[in-house]
TIGU-552010 format. One record per residue (C-alpha): residue number from 1; x, y, z. Coordinates in steps of 0.2 Angstrom, whole numbers. Each point is the difference from the previous one (the first is absolute). Layout:
// residues N
    k     xx     yy     zz
  NUM      X      Y      Z
...
// end
This chain:
// residues 471
    k     xx     yy     zz
    1   -112    118    -84
    2    -12     -1     15
    3     -3    -19     -5
    4     18     -3      0
    5      2      8     17
    6    -14    -11      7
    7      8    -15     -8
    8     17      3      8
    9     -8      4     16
   10     -9    -17     -1
   11     16     -9     -4
   12      8      9     14
   13    -13     -7     12
   14      3    -17     -6
   15     19      1      4
   16      7    -10     14
   17      7     16      8
   18    -17      8      2
   19     -7    -16      7
   20     14     -2     12
   21     -1     18      5
   22    -18     -1      4
   23      2    -16     10
   24     15      8      9
   25    -11     16      3
   26    -14    -11      7
   27     12    -10     11
   28      9     15      6
   29    -17      9      4
   30     -5    -16     10
   31     16     -1      9
   32      0     19      4
   33    -18     -1      6
   34      4    -15     12
   35     16      9      6
   36     -9     17      3
   37    -15    -10      8
   38     13     -8     13
   39      8     17      2
   40    -17      8      4
   41     -5    -13     12
   42     17      1      9
   43     -2     19      1
   44    -17     -1      7
   45      5    -12     13
   46     15     11      5
   47    -11     16      1
   48    -13     -9     10
   49     13     -7     12
   50      8     17      2
   51    -17      7      3
   52     -5    -13     13
   53     16      2      9
   54     -2     19      1
   55    -18     -2      6
   56      5    -13     14
   57     15     11      5
   58    -10     16      1
   59    -14     -9     10
   60     12     -7     13
   61      8     17      2
   62    -16      9      2
   63     -7    -13     12
   64     14      3     12
   65     -4     18      2
   66    -12      6     15
   67    -18      2     -5
   68      0     19      1
   69     16      2    -10
   70     -6    -14    -12
   71    -16     10     -3
   72      9     16     -5
   73     12    -10    -11
   74    -14     -8     -9
   75     -9     17     -2
   76     16      7     -7
   77      3    -14    -12
   78    -18      1     -6
   79      1     19     -3
   80     16     -3    -11
   81    -12     -9    -13
   82     13    -12     -5
   83     -2    -17     -8
   84     -4     -8     17
   85    -16     -1      9
   86     -3     -2     19
   87    -13     -4     13
   88      2      1     19
   89    -13     -8     11
   90     -1      0     19
   91     -4    -15     11
   92    -19      4     -3
   93      2      1    -19
   94     -2     19      0
   95     10      8    -14
   96     13     11      7
   97     10      5    -16
   98      2     -5    -19
   99     -8      2    -17
  100     -8    -17     -1
  101    -19     -1      4
  102      0    -17      9
  103      9    -15      5
  104     -2    -13    -14
  105     -9    -16      7
  106     12    -12    -10
  107     16      8      8
  108      7     -8     15
  109     11     10     12
  110     14    -13     -1
  111     14     11     -6
  112      0     -8    -18
  113     -3      9    -17
  114    -16     -5     -8
  115     -9      6    -16
  116    -17      9      4
  117    -13     12     -6
  118     -4     15     11
  119     -7     17     -2
  120     11     16      3
  121     -3     18      1
  122      0      8    -18
  123     13     14      0
  124     -9      9    -14
  125    -17     -1      7
  126     -2      4     19
  127    -12    -11     10
  128      0    -13    -13
  129      9    -17     -1
  130      7    -11    -14
  131      2    -19     -2
  132     18     -5     -1
  133      9    -17     -2
  134     14      1     13
  135     14    -11      8
  136     -3      2     18
  137      8     -5     17
  138    -10     -1     15
  139      8      1     17
  140     -7     -1     18
  141      6     13     12
  142      5     -3     18
  143    -14     11      6
  144    -13    -11     -9
  145     -2     11    -15
  146      4     -4    -18
  147     11      8    -13
  148     -2     -2    -19
  149     13      5    -12
  150     -4     -2    -19
  151      7      5    -17
  152     -6      0    -17
  153      9    -12    -12
  154      3     14    -12
  155     19     -3     -2
  156     -2    -18     -5
  157    -14      6    -13
  158     11     14     -7
  159     15    -13     -2
  160    -11    -12     -8
  161     -6     13    -12
  162     18      6     -4
  163      5    -18     -3
  164    -15     -3    -11
  165      5     15    -10
  166     18     -4     -1
  167     -5    -18     -6
  168    -11      7    -13
  169     14     11     -7
  170     13    -14      1
  171    -11    -13     -8
  172     -5     12    -14
  173     17      6     -4
  174      7    -18      0
  175    -14     -6    -11
  176      3     15    -12
  177     19     -2      0
  178     -2    -19     -4
  179    -12      4    -14
  180     12     13     -7
  181     15    -12      1
  182    -10    -14     -8
  183     -5     11    -14
  184     18      6     -3
  185      6    -18      1
  186    -14     -6    -12
  187      4     14    -13
  188     19     -4      1
  189     -3    -19     -1
  190    -13      2    -14
  191     12     12    -10
  192     15    -13      2
  193    -12    -14     -5
  194     -6      9    -15
  195     18      3     -5
  196      3    -19      0
  197    -17     -2     -9
  198      6     12    -14
  199     16     -9     -1
  200     -8    -17     -2
  201    -12      7    -13
  202     14      7    -10
  203      9    -17      1
  204    -16     -9     -5
  205     -1     11    -15
  206     18     -7     -5
  207     12     13      7
  208     11    -11     10
  209     12     14      4
  210    -11      8     13
  211      5     -1     19
  212     -9      4     16
  213      8     15      8
  214      8     -1     17
  215     -3     13     13
  216     15     -4     11
  217    -10     -3     16
  218      5    -19      1
  219    -19     -4      4
  220    -10    -14     -6
  221     -4     10    -16
  222     18      2     -4
  223      3    -19      3
  224    -15     -4    -11
  225      7     12    -13
  226     17     -8      1
  227     -7    -18     -2
  228    -11      6    -15
  229     15      9     -8
  230     10    -16      2
  231    -14    -10     -8
  232     -2     12    -14
  233     18     -1     -4
  234     -1    -19     -1
  235    -15      1    -11
  236      8     13    -11
  237     16    -11     -1
  238    -11    -15     -4
  239     -9      9    -13
  240     15      7     -8
  241      8    -18      1
  242    -15     -7     -9
  243      2     13    -13
  244     18     -4     -2
  245     -3    -19      0
  246    -14      3    -14
  247     12     10    -10
  248     14    -11      2
  249    -10    -16     -3
  250     -7      8    -16
  251     18      5     -6
  252     11    -15      6
  253    -12    -14     -3
  254     -5      6    -18
  255     16     -6     -7
  256      0    -19      6
  257    -19     -1     -4
  258      3      7    -17
  259     14    -12     -2
  260    -11    -15      5
  261    -14      6    -12
  262     13      2    -15
  263      7    -17      3
  264    -17     -8      0
  265     -5      9    -16
  266     16     -5     -8
  267     -3    -18      4
  268    -18      1     -6
  269      5      8    -16
  270      6    -16     -9
  271      2    -18      4
  272     16     -4      9
  273     10    -15      7
  274     -4     -8     17
  275     17      5      6
  276     -3     19     -4
  277    -17     -1      9
  278      8     -8     15
  279     14     13      1
  280    -13     14     -2
  281    -11     -7     13
  282     14     -2     12
  283      5     18     -3
  284    -18      5      2
  285     -1     -9     17
  286     16      8      6
  287     -7     17     -4
  288    -16     -4      8
  289     10     -6     16
  290      9     17      0
  291    -17      9     -1
  292     -7    -11     14
  293     16      4     11
  294     -3     19     -4
  295    -18     -1      5
  296      4    -10     16
  297     13     13      5
  298    -12     14     -3
  299    -13     -9     10
  300     12     -3     14
  301      6     18      1
  302    -18      6      0
  303     -5    -12     14
  304     16      5     10
  305     -4     19     -2
  306    -18     -3      5
  307      6    -10     15
  308     -8    -16     -6
  309     14    -12      1
  310      4      2     18
  311    -15     -8      8
  312      9     -9     14
  313     18      6      3
  314     11    -12      9
  315     16      2     10
  316     14    -10     -8
  317     19     -1     -1
  318      6     10    -15
  319     14    -13     -3
  320    -12    -14     -3
  321     -9      9    -14
  322     16      5     -8
  323      9    -17      0
  324    -14     -8    -10
  325      2     12    -14
  326     19      1      0
  327      2    -18     -1
  328     -9     -1    -17
  329     11     15     -6
  330     16     -7      7
  331     -3    -16    -11
  332     -3     11    -15
  333     15     11      3
  334     11    -16      2
  335     -6     -7    -16
  336      4     16     -9
  337     17      3      9
  338     -6     16      8
  339      7      5     17
  340    -14      0     13
  341      2      5     18
  342    -12     -1     14
  343      2     10     17
  344    -16     -5     10
  345     -2      3     18
  346    -12    -10     10
  347    -12      6     14
  348     -5     16     -9
  349    -19     -1      2
  350    -12      9    -11
  351    -19      1     -2
  352     -9     -3    -16
  353     -2    -13    -14
  354     15    -11     -3
  355     -6     -5    -18
  356     -1     19     -5
  357     18      4      7
  358      6    -16     -9
  359     -8      6    -16
  360      8     17      2
  361     17     -7      3
  362     -2    -11    -16
  363     -4     15    -10
  364     16      9      6
  365     10    -16     -4
  366     -8     -1    -17
  367      5     18     -4
  368     18     -3      6
  369      2    -16    -10
  370     -8      8    -15
  371      9     16     -1
  372     18     -5      6
  373     13     -9    -10
  374      1    -19      3
  375     16      2     10
  376     -6     15     11
  377     -2     -5     18
  378    -17      1      9
  379     -2      2     19
  380    -16     -3     10
  381      1      8     18
  382    -13     -1     14
  383      4      7     17
  384     -5     12     14
  385      2     18     -5
  386     11     12      9
  387    -15      9      9
  388     -5    -16      8
  389    -18      2     -4
  390      0     -6    -19
  391      6    -14    -10
  392      9      1    -16
  393     -2    -12    -15
  394     10      5    -15
  395      8     -6    -17
  396     16      7     -6
  397      7     -3    -17
  398     15      5    -10
  399    -10      6    -16
  400     -2     17     -8
  401    -11      6     14
  402    -14     14     -1
  403      3     18     -2
  404     -6     10     15
  405    -11     10    -11
  406     -9    -16     -6
  407     -3     -8     17
  408    -16      9      4
  409     -7     -4    -17
  410      5    -18     -1
  411    -11     -5     15
  412    -15      5    -10
  413    -11    -12    -10
  414      7     -5    -17
  415     15     11      2
  416     16     -7     -8
  417     18      6     -1
  418     11      1    -15
  419      9    -16      4
  420    -17     -9      1
  421     -6      4    -17
  422      8    -15     -8
  423     -6    -12     14
  424    -17     -8      2
  425    -11      6     14
  426    -14     12      4
  427      8     13     11
  428    -10     -5     15
  429     13     -9     11
  430      6     15     10
  431    -18      7      1
  432     -5    -17      8
  433     14      0     12
  434     -4     18      5
  435    -18     -5      3
  436      5    -15     11
  437     12     12     10
  438    -15     12      3
  439    -12    -14      5
  440     13     -5     13
  441      2     18      6
  442     17      1     -8
  443      9      9    -14
  444     10     -5    -15
  445     17      8     -1
  446     10      1    -16
  447     19      5      1
  448     17     -3     -8
  449      8    -16      6
  450     18      0      7
  451     11     -2    -15
  452    -13      3    -13
  453    -17     -7     -4
  454    -17      2      9
  455     -5     -3     18
  456    -19     -3      2
  457     -5     -1     18
  458    -16     -3      9
  459     -1     10     16
  460    -13     -9     11
  461     -6      4     18
  462      4    -14     13
  463    -15    -10      7
  464     -5      4     18
  465      5    -13     13
  466    -13    -13      3
  467    -11      2     15
  468      3    -12     15
  469    -16     -5     10
  470      2     -5     18
  471     14      2     12
// end
């Protein structure tokens, strides 16, 4: 238990939150120290300026008094034992009043404030003096005497002590709060990362149904969780699709492979005529072609769903891709006497692969020709959708259609309707069309056609307008 605590604490100190909080605390401490240093310097200057102004003002006021009155005034101020010290000398340099022992040699009587060292009477020990550091102003009197007015810089020192104490408290509290906030964020981030790790571990163990929980804060963790959940949903769908494909391949391809094997075994059972061998080999070749087409369709669907077929999407007019396919089927319909109509609108630009859309349209036309009577009309439409941001490419027939309950099932791999049981095919046509639609950011819609039949429509987003460089 103790080892686990220290392990979690070690991991906590390795989190970005703790590192950022420590850096923030250090930076904040340096900034506060610099700010408080500037504040202390300004405060000291202000107090010194006020002290010097007060000394100069008092010196000039006292110097204007008559000598006798000035002497009594200095004696009164000295007896008050205030923060200021005085010394009054006559023209011969004899001390008349004050608590300072002697005039400092380094102090000129120029009316300005200077920093000096002097000895003053000790109020706690009579007949003794103490050395003091003072700010003093010396003034020469009209009678030839001199007046010294001084004060201890105690106020500035007290302010400096207060500022230092306040700075220590502020710096300590800010650093402590930064560390507490960093630890709280680190624990929170570590807990959410561990939740993601647990989910990833469960998925690695084979449980693809796991998802990362969202906290509803719309922060970077929720954004990461949304992307991970979307990725996991795609992976789960891909794995489920692979399982379905494997099951369907094993089920639907067993019959043609068994038929091929049986035909070959029958041919090898006894000698036959050359014509029989030729016919059997031709049928075997046709079955092999059908198997190859099935595998090619499966491969195309897998690549489309994995995003491998859309390497370099291009912007093209939908009508150009449609006309190349419809011309071939129009000739086939004319030979068969089938009504074939086209309503193709030019200038509808989409982005993607023209060859893939042509293949999807060909699959829809194959189904329409295969599952409708020879005299049933088939219509190809390509135009701008009503919303103005999509293109519609569809094939309408006059056949039996598809029941609404079967439409979701029939777009899956190897799914076939009742009407298709007697027709050749693998059941991959609509699945491939759906994959092409999704690869282009669109959808496949199956609906009842007006007047009966099926309307299969690709709804595709329009391509953005090309950028124009220069004016």
